[in-house]
C-alpha positions as CSV (number, residue, x, y, z in Angstrom):
1,M,32.1,-36.0,-74.6
2,G,29.5,-36.8,-71.6
3,R,30.5,-37.5,-68.6
4,E,28.0,-41.1,-68.2
5,I,30.0,-42.6,-71.4
6,F,33.4,-41.7,-69.8
7,M,32.4,-43.5,-66.5
8,R,30.7,-46.1,-67.9
9,G,34.5,-46.5,-70.3
10,Q,36.0,-46.0,-67.0
11,N,34.0,-48.9,-65.2
12,A,35.0,-51.7,-67.8
13,S,38.8,-50.7,-67.4
14,E,40.9,-53.0,-65.1
15,R,44.4,-52.0,-64.5
16,L,45.5,-48.5,-63.7
17,H,46.9,-47.5,-67.3
18,E,43.3,-48.4,-69.1
19,F,41.7,-46.2,-66.8
20,L,43.7,-43.3,-66.8
21,L,44.2,-43.1,-70.5
22,L,40.6,-43.6,-71.9
23,G,40.3,-40.1,-72.7
24,A,42.5,-40.5,-75.5
25,Q,39.9,-43.2,-76.9
26,L,37.3,-40.2,-76.4
27,T,39.0,-37.4,-76.4
28,P,41.9,-37.8,-77.7
29,E,43.0,-34.3,-78.9
30,K,41.7,-32.4,-75.4
31,P,44.2,-31.7,-73.3
32,A,45.4,-34.0,-70.9
33,V,48.6,-32.4,-69.0
34,V,49.6,-28.7,-68.7
35,E,53.8,-28.6,-69.4
36,Y,55.2,-25.8,-68.2
37,H,58.9,-24.7,-69.6
38,E,60.7,-21.2,-69.1
39,N,57.8,-19.1,-67.6
40,E,56.0,-20.3,-70.7
41,T,52.9,-23.3,-70.7
42,G,51.7,-25.8,-73.5
43,F,50.0,-29.2,-72.6
44,L,50.1,-32.6,-73.8
45,S,47.3,-34.1,-75.3
46,Y,45.7,-37.1,-74.5
47,R,46.6,-38.7,-78.2
48,Q,50.4,-37.4,-77.2
49,L,50.2,-38.7,-74.0
50,Q,49.5,-42.4,-74.9
51,D,51.6,-42.6,-77.7
52,R,54.9,-41.3,-75.2
53,V,53.4,-44.1,-73.0
54,A,53.7,-46.1,-76.2
55,G,57.0,-45.3,-76.5
56,Y,58.1,-45.2,-73.2
57,A,56.9,-49.1,-73.1
58,K,58.4,-50.3,-75.6
59,T,61.7,-49.6,-74.7
60,L,60.7,-51.0,-71.4
61,D,59.7,-53.9,-73.1
62,E,63.2,-54.8,-74.9
63,L,64.6,-54.5,-71.3
64,G,63.3,-58.2,-71.0
65,L,61.7,-57.3,-67.3
66,D,59.1,-59.8,-66.0
67,I,55.5,-58.9,-64.7
68,G,56.5,-58.0,-60.7
69,D,59.5,-56.8,-61.3
70,R,59.8,-53.6,-59.3
71,V,61.0,-50.0,-61.1
72,I,62.5,-47.3,-59.1
73,L,61.1,-43.9,-61.0
74,E,62.9,-40.5,-59.3
75,A,61.1,-37.4,-60.8
76,D,59.1,-34.2,-59.8
77,T,55.5,-34.9,-61.5
78,S,54.9,-33.7,-64.7
79,A,53.9,-34.5,-68.3
80,S,56.9,-37.5,-69.0
81,S,56.4,-38.7,-65.3
82,I,53.0,-39.5,-65.3
83,A,54.3,-41.5,-69.1
84,A,56.8,-42.8,-67.3
85,F,54.5,-44.4,-64.8
86,L,51.4,-45.5,-67.1
87,A,54.2,-47.3,-69.6
88,C,55.5,-48.9,-65.7
89,S,52.0,-50.1,-65.9
90,S,51.4,-51.4,-69.0
91,R,53.8,-53.8,-68.9
92,G,52.9,-55.1,-65.2
93,L,55.8,-53.6,-63.4
94,P,55.5,-52.2,-60.1
95,F,56.6,-48.2,-60.0
96,V,58.1,-46.8,-56.5
97,P,58.2,-43.1,-56.9
98,I,61.2,-41.0,-55.2
99,S,61.3,-37.9,-54.6
100,P,65.1,-36.0,-56.3
101,E,65.8,-34.5,-52.8
102,T,65.5,-38.1,-51.1
103,P,69.1,-38.3,-49.2
104,T,71.2,-40.7,-50.7
105,K,71.6,-43.3,-47.0
106,R,67.4,-43.0,-47.1
107,L,67.6,-43.8,-51.2
108,L,69.7,-46.7,-50.4
109,S,67.8,-48.0,-47.6
110,I,64.5,-48.5,-49.6
111,L,66.6,-50.1,-52.6
112,G,67.6,-52.3,-50.0
113,T,63.8,-53.0,-49.1
114,I,62.1,-52.7,-52.4
115,R,65.5,-55.1,-54.8
116,P,64.1,-52.7,-57.7
117,A,65.2,-54.3,-61.2
118,F,65.6,-51.4,-63.1
119,Y,66.0,-47.2,-62.3
120,L,64.5,-44.7,-63.9
121,Q,65.1,-40.5,-63.5
122,A,64.1,-38.1,-65.5
123,D,66.1,-36.3,-68.2
124,D,67.6,-33.6,-65.8
125,G,68.1,-35.6,-62.9
126,R,71.7,-35.9,-60.7
127,R,71.5,-38.7,-59.1
128,D,74.2,-41.1,-59.3
129,G,75.7,-44.2,-57.5
130,I,72.9,-46.6,-58.3
131,P,74.4,-50.0,-57.0
132,E,76.5,-51.7,-60.2
133,H,73.0,-54.9,-60.3
134,I,70.2,-52.6,-61.0
135,G,69.7,-51.5,-64.2
136,T,70.0,-47.7,-65.2
137,G,68.0,-45.0,-68.0
138,R,66.5,-42.0,-68.1
139,F,63.6,-40.5,-69.5
140,G,62.1,-37.1,-71.2
141,G,60.0,-36.0,-74.3
142,S,62.5,-37.6,-76.7
143,G,61.4,-41.3,-74.7
144,V,63.7,-43.7,-72.4
145,T,67.6,-43.9,-72.8
146,I,69.4,-46.9,-71.3
147,E,72.4,-45.8,-69.4
148,R,73.2,-49.4,-67.7
149,A,70.7,-52.8,-69.1
150,A,69.1,-54.7,-66.0
151,A,70.7,-58.0,-64.9
152,P,69.1,-60.4,-67.2
153,R,65.6,-62.4,-66.1
154,V,63.6,-65.1,-66.8
155,R,60.1,-64.3,-67.7
156,H,57.5,-65.8,-65.3
157,R,53.9,-64.3,-65.6
158,R,52.0,-63.7,-68.7
159,E,49.2,-61.8,-67.4
160,I,48.5,-58.3,-65.5
161,V,45.8,-59.4,-63.5
162,A,44.2,-56.6,-61.4
163,A,45.2,-57.8,-58.4
164,D,49.2,-57.1,-59.1
165,P,50.9,-54.7,-57.4
166,A,50.9,-51.4,-59.6
167,Y,53.1,-49.2,-57.2
168,V,54.7,-49.0,-54.3
169,V,55.1,-45.7,-52.0
170,F,57.7,-45.3,-49.2
171,T,55.7,-43.7,-46.1
172,S,57.6,-42.4,-42.5
173,G,58.1,-46.0,-40.4
174,T,57.9,-46.9,-36.8
175,T,60.6,-49.1,-37.3
176,G,63.0,-46.4,-38.2
177,R,63.2,-47.3,-42.1
178,P,60.8,-46.1,-44.4
179,K,57.7,-48.5,-45.1
180,G,56.6,-49.9,-48.4
181,V,53.0,-49.3,-49.0
182,V,51.7,-51.5,-51.5
183,M,48.9,-51.2,-53.6
184,S,47.0,-52.9,-56.6
185,H,45.0,-52.1,-59.4
186,R,41.9,-53.3,-58.0
187,G,42.6,-51.3,-55.2
188,I,43.2,-48.2,-56.8
189,L,40.8,-48.0,-58.7
190,A,38.3,-48.4,-56.4
191,F,39.1,-46.1,-55.1
192,Y,39.5,-43.7,-58.5
193,R,35.6,-44.8,-58.8
194,G,34.5,-44.3,-55.5
195,M,36.0,-40.5,-55.8
196,L,34.7,-40.0,-58.6
197,Q,31.0,-39.9,-57.7
198,H,31.3,-36.8,-55.9
199,G,31.6,-35.0,-58.8
200,I,34.5,-32.9,-57.8
201,V,35.4,-32.3,-61.5
202,G,34.5,-32.0,-65.0
203,P,35.9,-33.0,-68.4
204,E,36.0,-28.7,-68.7
205,S,38.0,-28.6,-65.2
206,R,42.0,-27.7,-65.3
207,V,43.7,-29.2,-62.4
208,A,46.8,-27.7,-60.7
209,T,48.4,-30.9,-58.6
210,T,51.0,-29.7,-56.2
211,A,51.8,-32.6,-54.0
212,P,55.6,-34.3,-54.6
213,L,55.5,-37.6,-57.1
214,Q,56.1,-39.6,-54.4
215,F,53.4,-38.3,-52.4
216,D,50.1,-40.7,-52.7
217,F,48.1,-37.4,-53.2
218,S,49.5,-36.6,-56.6
219,L,48.1,-40.0,-57.5
220,L,44.8,-38.9,-56.3
221,D,44.5,-35.7,-57.7
222,I,45.8,-37.2,-61.9
223,G,43.1,-40.0,-61.2
224,L,40.8,-37.0,-60.5
225,A,41.9,-35.9,-63.2
226,L,42.6,-38.1,-66.2
227,G,40.0,-40.4,-64.8
228,T,37.5,-37.0,-65.5
229,G,38.8,-36.4,-68.9
230,A,39.9,-33.4,-67.4
231,T,43.1,-31.8,-67.5
232,I,46.1,-32.2,-64.9
233,A,48.7,-28.9,-64.6
234,P,51.5,-30.7,-62.0
235,V,52.8,-27.0,-60.8
236,P,56.7,-26.7,-60.4
237,R,58.1,-27.2,-57.3
238,S,59.7,-24.5,-57.3
239,L,56.9,-22.0,-57.9
240,L,55.3,-23.2,-54.6
241,R,58.2,-21.2,-52.7
242,W,57.2,-17.8,-54.3
243,P,53.4,-17.1,-53.8
244,R,53.4,-14.1,-56.5
245,R,54.7,-17.1,-59.1
246,F,52.2,-20.0,-58.2
247,V,49.3,-17.4,-58.2
248,K,50.5,-16.7,-61.7
249,F,51.1,-20.0,-63.1
250,L,47.2,-20.7,-61.6
251,R,46.6,-17.6,-64.1
252,D,48.5,-18.6,-67.0
253,A,47.1,-22.4,-66.8
254,E,43.6,-21.5,-66.7
255,I,43.2,-23.4,-63.7
256,T,39.7,-24.2,-62.3
257,Q,40.9,-26.2,-59.4
258,V,43.8,-26.2,-56.9
259,N,44.6,-29.4,-55.1
260,G,47.1,-29.6,-52.5
261,A,48.3,-29.1,-48.3
262,P,46.6,-26.8,-46.6
263,S,50.4,-25.0,-46.5
264,I,50.2,-23.9,-50.4
265,W,47.8,-21.5,-48.9
266,R,49.5,-19.7,-46.4
267,P,52.2,-17.5,-48.1
268,V,49.2,-16.8,-51.3
269,L,46.7,-15.4,-48.5
270,R,49.7,-13.5,-46.2
271,H,50.9,-12.0,-49.1
272,E,49.4,-12.0,-52.8
273,S,45.5,-12.3,-51.6
274,A,44.7,-9.7,-54.3
275,Q,46.3,-11.3,-57.0
276,L,44.3,-14.4,-55.8
277,A,41.1,-12.5,-55.7
278,E,41.7,-11.4,-59.4
279,L,41.3,-15.4,-60.5
280,G,38.0,-15.7,-57.9
281,D,35.8,-16.3,-60.7
282,R,37.9,-18.7,-62.3
283,I,39.1,-21.2,-59.7
284,R,35.6,-23.8,-58.9
285,G,37.7,-26.2,-56.2
286,V,39.6,-26.4,-54.0
287,L,40.4,-29.8,-52.6
288,Y,42.9,-30.7,-49.4
289,S,44.0,-33.2,-47.6
290,G,47.5,-34.2,-45.2
291,E,46.9,-31.6,-42.1
292,S,43.4,-29.6,-40.8
293,F,42.8,-26.4,-42.6
294,P,43.0,-23.2,-39.9
295,L,39.8,-22.1,-39.8
296,P,40.5,-18.2,-39.8
297,E,42.4,-18.9,-43.3
298,M,39.9,-20.8,-44.5
299,R,37.6,-17.9,-44.2
300,Q,39.7,-15.9,-46.1
301,L,40.1,-18.5,-48.8
302,Q,36.5,-18.1,-49.1
303,E,35.9,-14.6,-49.4
304,L,38.6,-15.0,-52.3
305,L,37.4,-17.4,-54.1
306,P,33.6,-17.1,-53.6
307,E,32.6,-19.5,-56.3
308,A,35.0,-22.4,-55.2
309,R,33.5,-25.5,-54.0
310,I,36.4,-26.6,-51.3
311,V,36.5,-30.2,-50.1
312,N,38.0,-31.5,-47.1
313,C,39.8,-34.7,-47.9
314,Y,40.8,-37.5,-45.2
315,G,42.5,-40.7,-45.4
316,S,46.0,-42.3,-45.6
317,T,48.4,-43.7,-47.9
318,E,47.2,-47.1,-47.0
319,S,44.1,-46.1,-48.8
320,I,45.0,-42.9,-50.7
321,A,42.1,-41.2,-48.7
322,A,38.3,-42.2,-47.0
323,S,36.3,-39.6,-47.2
324,F,35.7,-36.2,-49.5
325,T,33.4,-33.4,-47.2
326,D,32.2,-30.3,-48.8
327,V,33.3,-27.3,-46.5
328,P,30.3,-24.9,-45.2
329,R,29.7,-21.9,-47.2
330,P,30.2,-19.8,-45.2
331,L,31.5,-21.2,-42.1
332,P,29.5,-21.1,-39.1
333,K,30.8,-18.2,-36.9
334,D,30.4,-21.1,-33.6
335,M,32.1,-23.9,-35.9
336,E,35.3,-24.6,-34.0
337,R,36.7,-27.9,-36.2
338,M,35.6,-29.1,-39.3
339,S,33.8,-32.4,-40.1
340,I,35.6,-35.4,-41.9
341,G,32.2,-36.4,-43.1
342,Y,31.4,-40.3,-44.1
343,A,33.2,-42.4,-46.1
344,H,33.1,-42.0,-50.0
345,P,31.4,-44.6,-52.4
346,G,32.1,-48.2,-52.0
347,A,33.7,-47.7,-48.3
348,E,32.8,-47.1,-44.9
349,M,34.4,-45.8,-41.6
350,M,33.6,-47.5,-38.6
351,L,34.2,-46.5,-34.7
352,V,35.4,-49.0,-32.4
353,D,36.5,-49.0,-28.4
354,D,39.8,-50.2,-27.4
355,D,38.7,-53.9,-27.2
356,G,37.3,-53.5,-30.9
357,A,33.6,-52.8,-29.5
358,P,31.6,-50.9,-31.5
359,V,31.1,-46.8,-30.9
360,T,27.7,-45.2,-32.0
361,E,27.1,-42.7,-28.9
362,Q,27.5,-39.4,-30.4
363,G,30.4,-37.5,-29.0
364,A,32.4,-40.7,-27.8
365,D,35.8,-41.2,-28.8
366,G,36.8,-44.2,-31.0
367,H,39.3,-45.7,-33.2
368,I,38.6,-45.1,-37.1
369,L,38.7,-48.9,-39.4
370,L,38.3,-48.5,-42.9
371,R,36.5,-51.3,-44.8
372,S,37.1,-50.9,-48.1
373,S,37.8,-52.5,-51.7
374,A,40.6,-49.8,-51.7
375,L,42.7,-50.9,-49.2
376,F,46.3,-51.5,-49.7
377,T,47.7,-55.4,-50.1
378,A,50.1,-55.0,-47.4
379,Y,53.8,-53.1,-46.5
380,W,56.3,-54.5,-48.8
381,D,58.2,-57.2,-47.1
382,D,56.8,-56.5,-43.4
383,P,54.3,-59.3,-43.0
384,A,54.3,-58.3,-39.0
385,A,53.3,-54.9,-39.7
386,T,51.1,-55.9,-42.5
387,G,49.0,-57.7,-39.2
388,E,48.9,-54.7,-37.4
389,A,47.1,-52.6,-39.8
390,L,44.5,-54.9,-42.0
391,V,42.8,-56.5,-38.6
392,P,40.0,-58.5,-38.8
393,D,36.2,-57.0,-39.7
394,P,34.9,-56.9,-35.9
395,A,31.7,-57.4,-36.9
396,A,32.4,-60.9,-38.5
397,P,35.7,-62.1,-38.0
398,E,34.8,-65.6,-39.0
399,S,34.4,-64.3,-42.9
400,G,37.8,-63.7,-43.0
401,Q,37.5,-60.0,-44.6
402,V,39.9,-57.7,-43.3
403,V,40.1,-53.6,-42.5
404,F,42.2,-51.2,-42.1
405,R,43.3,-49.9,-38.6
406,T,43.7,-46.2,-39.5
407,G,44.9,-45.2,-36.2
408,D,43.1,-42.3,-36.0
409,V,41.1,-41.5,-33.4
410,A,37.6,-39.6,-34.5
411,T,34.0,-38.6,-32.6
412,R,30.1,-38.8,-34.5
413,G,28.6,-36.0,-34.7
414,E,24.8,-35.6,-34.4
415,A,23.8,-37.0,-38.0
416,G,26.5,-39.8,-37.9
417,E,29.4,-37.6,-38.9
418,L,32.7,-38.0,-38.4
419,Y,35.2,-35.2,-36.4
420,L,38.7,-36.1,-36.3
421,V,40.4,-35.8,-33.2
422,G,43.7,-37.1,-33.1
423,R,46.5,-39.7,-33.7
424,A,46.2,-43.2,-31.1
425,D,50.0,-43.6,-32.4
426,S,53.4,-41.3,-33.2
427,M,52.6,-40.6,-36.5
428,V,52.0,-36.7,-37.0
429,K,51.8,-34.5,-40.8
430,I,54.1,-32.0,-41.4
431,R,53.0,-30.1,-44.9
432,G,50.7,-32.8,-45.7
433,N,53.8,-35.2,-45.5
434,R,53.1,-38.3,-43.1
435,V,56.1,-38.8,-40.4
436,E,56.4,-41.3,-38.1
437,L,58.2,-39.4,-34.9
438,G,60.0,-42.7,-34.0
439,E,61.8,-42.8,-36.8
440,V,63.2,-39.0,-36.2
441,E,63.7,-40.7,-33.1
442,R,65.3,-43.4,-34.2
443,R,68.3,-41.1,-36.3
444,A,68.1,-38.7,-33.9
445,A,69.7,-41.1,-31.2
446,E,72.5,-42.8,-33.7
447,F,74.0,-39.2,-33.2
448,A,77.2,-38.8,-30.9
449,G,76.6,-37.0,-28.1
450,V,72.9,-38.4,-27.1
451,A,71.0,-40.5,-24.4
452,A,68.0,-40.3,-25.2
453,V,65.0,-38.2,-27.6
454,S,62.0,-37.4,-28.0
455,A,60.4,-35.6,-30.7
456,V,57.5,-33.3,-31.1
457,L,55.4,-31.8,-33.3
458,M,55.3,-27.9,-31.8
459,P,51.8,-26.0,-32.8
460,R,52.3,-22.0,-34.2
461,S,50.1,-19.6,-34.2
462,G,49.5,-18.4,-37.6
463,A,52.5,-20.5,-39.2
464,D,53.3,-24.6,-40.1
465,P,54.0,-26.4,-36.8
466,V,57.5,-27.0,-36.1
467,L,59.0,-30.0,-35.7
468,A,61.4,-30.5,-32.4
469,V,63.2,-32.7,-31.3
470,F,64.4,-33.4,-27.2
471,V,67.8,-34.9,-26.2
472,V,69.0,-35.4,-22.8
473,L,72.8,-35.6,-23.4
474,T,74.9,-38.5,-22.2
475,P,77.5,-38.1,-19.0
476,E,80.7,-37.2,-21.7
477,A,78.8,-34.6,-24.0
478,R,77.8,-33.2,-21.0
479,Q,81.2,-32.8,-19.1
480,E,82.6,-31.9,-21.9
481,G,80.3,-28.9,-23.2
482,T,81.1,-29.7,-27.1
483,F,77.4,-31.3,-27.7
484,D,76.7,-30.3,-31.6
485,E,73.7,-29.0,-32.4
486,M,74.6,-28.2,-36.0
487,G,75.6,-31.1,-36.4
488,L,72.7,-33.0,-35.1
489,C,70.3,-31.6,-37.3
490,A,73.2,-32.4,-40.6
491,F,72.9,-35.7,-39.5
492,C,69.9,-36.2,-39.7
493,M,69.6,-34.3,-43.2
494,E,71.6,-37.4,-44.6
495,D,69.1,-40.0,-43.8
496,L,66.1,-38.0,-43.7
497,P,63.5,-35.8,-45.9
498,G,63.8,-32.0,-44.9
499,Y,60.4,-32.1,-43.8
500,M,61.5,-34.3,-41.0
501,A,64.6,-33.1,-39.8
502,P,64.3,-30.7,-36.5
503,Q,63.4,-27.5,-36.8
504,E,64.2,-27.4,-32.8
505,I,66.6,-28.9,-31.1
506,H,66.3,-28.6,-27.0
507,V,68.7,-30.1,-24.3
508,V,66.5,-31.1,-21.3
509,D,68.3,-32.8,-18.3
510,E,65.2,-36.0,-19.0
511,L,62.8,-36.7,-20.8
512,P,59.3,-35.9,-18.6
513,V,57.2,-39.2,-18.1
514,T,53.0,-40.0,-17.4
515,P,52.2,-42.3,-14.6
516,N,52.7,-45.2,-17.0
517,G,56.2,-44.8,-17.9
518,K,55.4,-42.8,-21.2
519,I,57.1,-39.8,-22.6
520,D,55.2,-36.7,-22.0
521,R,54.7,-35.5,-25.4
522,P,52.7,-32.6,-23.4
523,A,55.0,-31.7,-21.1
524,L,57.3,-31.2,-23.7
525,R,55.4,-29.0,-25.8
526,E,55.2,-27.0,-22.4
527,I,59.0,-26.6,-22.4
528,G,59.4,-25.8,-25.9
529,E,56.7,-23.7,-25.7
530,A,58.1,-21.5,-22.7
531,A,61.4,-21.7,-24.4
532,A,59.6,-19.7,-27.3
533,A,58.1,-17.1,-25.5
534,A,61.2,-16.7,-23.6
535,R,62.8,-16.1,-26.8
536,R,60.1,-13.2,-27.5
537,G,60.3,-12.2,-23.7
538,T,56.9,-13.1,-22.7
539,T,55.4,-15.2,-20.6
540,V,53.8,-18.9,-20.9
541,T,51.2,-19.7,-18.4
542,G,51.3,-23.1,-16.9
543,A,55.1,-23.8,-18.4
544,P,56.8,-26.5,-15.7
545,A,59.6,-25.0,-13.3
546,G,62.4,-25.5,-14.0
547,A,61.8,-25.9,-17.9
548,A,64.8,-25.7,-19.7
549,A,66.0,-23.2,-22.7
550,P,66.7,-24.7,-25.9
551,T,71.1,-25.2,-26.6
552,A,69.7,-24.3,-30.2
553,D,66.4,-23.1,-32.4
554,R,66.1,-24.1,-35.8
555,S,62.3,-22.5,-36.2
556,D,63.7,-20.7,-39.3
557,R,64.5,-23.7,-41.5
558,P,62.6,-24.1,-44.5
């Protein structure tokens, strides 16, 4: 089936499930999703995927849920979890993806915020203790099994419209509680259409997705594959920990495109480069997002995969992504940083100064504003945060149009392309996941003996950055000398995902501040670097005098 015919059908779609299941009409017997069981790979065809969606939807419909009722979906990415969220879409039920590894306390916070009608988890899920007022069920290859019916509800709506919420993805929030990003059918499809115009994959591609289902990058991958009539291949989470098994999966599943955060490549480049090179004529594309790709590692990846088109994807959960920029091949020897290019078709990235005035001159920094039809609707039940992020278009404030204040700072290159400078706030990326340092700080501050705390992302040469917390003790804890560093780590992990748990803890006499009274994070970084150098028996030039040695170092944590 020609790409042109497929794209015409996609342009007629108005809702998420229609867009992603078009292949069931045009290429019904073609593989839609690769399934991996006990070291063997199979697949679900587009027709089989549609049948599974229909079966799930029928059971969901019998629950009597109304359009707009939220359904929690706890699972890793798989054929069945894709079918589950498409079934929710077909019934107008916004799905809320949750990781099976989400700590119970954090999950309960999300449940209290989103107030779901039903909780679905995979057949092999181990979650229990879901509040009794929420219906529960399981899903898998044999269908959906209802364990506890949803509370009786009244249906007020009859039609699913494009402006309705399709899903809510929870990210780290500055308020100390997870923040729910609401995306409509119209918004997600606007993004998919803009992305697909880049021609990153074709109908014969097999796309490996490495992102967890609750991370919006997984929805990008699924849309990229199924929206093109290609095949999506979820990589089991367990395989990502073992580079040899990961490469074997890529070979066995006949993968042609690999998507994920740059960190998925580091173990492979270090330990299985020869095996990866054997796939050099098969893997035709790599798309990465979530963090910068170290240039030495990028050069190595280009050498091992000489046929691969490598694309730098930039964006936020609030718009899934904003740009797709081809990485030069080969990288210029004098290149210092990658460009994030220009916004995808249907969107525009603007730069403004602190007063909202346009920044047009080359080399000047500005805040990135995104103008797009693919913007999120709101943060769930948080109008104040929504108003801070969705702001009037500075070029035409009278129009009522809003743009997204990304929180990122960039500079403009010679041809108008953008280069990311950093964040204007305390948000960082850890292994591709968005983390508000304020949320980590608020949790750590609740631990006994902590008087003040600041979180900092510490760069590590040739390795993933490390999340460190710098702690000032209460007078009592300082006097007693009983502060429990291991206990602080465990306390954080009770409420935060693993990637948000501190990997280093440094006890300091005080938190350094800048002249305007803000926490001096660069100074804290120097303290951390001095402590790391002391452990190695080396010296860090410029480290502040009297830098405190860490009471605990958790840099070997996964």
